[in-house]
N, C-alpha and C positions, 0 to 999 in steps of 0.2 A: 495473596496470590499475585503472581506477575501480571501487571496490568496489560502488557503486550499480548498476553494470551487471552484476555478477556475484552479487549477494546473493541469498540464498534464505531462505524461511521455513520453520520446522519446526512451527509451530502457529499457529492463528488461531481466535478465538472472538468471536462476536457477544455483546456485553455489555449490550445494551439500546438501544432506538432504533436508530440506524444507526451505533453506535460499535462498533469492533473492538479487541481486544487481540491483538497480534501478537508472536510470538517468532521471532527470526531465528537462523540457524545459529551465529552467534558468541555467542549467549546474550542479546543485547540484547532487551528487551521494552518495547514502547510501545503507546500507545493513540491512536486518532484517530477523530474523528466524520466519517463519509463522507457525511452528508446532503447537503452541497453538491455532491458528485460526481454525485448522482442527478439533478441538474438540468442535467447537461452533455450531454444528448442522449437520444433515444429508446432507445438500446441499454440504458441503465441503468433504464428505466421499471419492469421487473419487480422490481427491487431495492427499490422504494418500498414494497412490501408486506413488512412485517417478518417474516412467516412464510417468505417466499422468502429475505430477506436473511440470516436466521439459519442457512440451510442451507450457508453457507460451509465449504469444506474446503480442505485442502492437496493440491495435485497437482503433482508434480515441482518442489517448492520455490516454487510460486506459489499465491495465493489463487484459489479456483475456486468459482463458484456455478452453479446449474442453467443449462442451455442453453449450457455451456461459456463463460460470461462470466468473464473473469479480469482481473487487474490486474498491472502490472509490480511485482515485489518491490522494485526499486530506488526507485520513485516512493513505494511504501508506506512504505519505510524513511525516506525523506526527510520524508514527512508525519508519521510517528510521531516522529521526532527534532524536527521544528519544532512539533509539537503541534497541527497544523491541516492541513486539505486546502488545496492550492494548485493553481491552474490550471497548464497546461503551461509557460508562460513563467516563472512564479514558481518552479515546481519545478526547471526547468533552471537558472535563476539560483541557486537555493538550493544545488543540488548542486555547481554550479561553485565557489561560495564556500566550501564545506565539504570539498572534496577535500583530503586530506592532502598535504603536500609530496612524500612518497615516491610517492604515486599520481600526482601531476603530472608527476614525473620519468620515470615508467615509460612 
């Protein structure tokens, strides 16, 4: 199975601006600037306030902000590995090109 669909985070920390440092259950830690995400629709508008953004926690292996706003751990993993936020199509293409051969065969 594709690890991006099953990945979970164990820790997340807002590290300034709209950047986060994320640790995944396999021990991988990465950082990504989520500022571009905040322009992707009104649902993300509350996170533009850094005092709200920094309230991020982990809930059942996913990042969670106030008002039950969460993100896919798999997308977050892809962004951390790529070192940047990507839109839906870019994220999907990136994941497809980075799935290991054993995952493709499963």
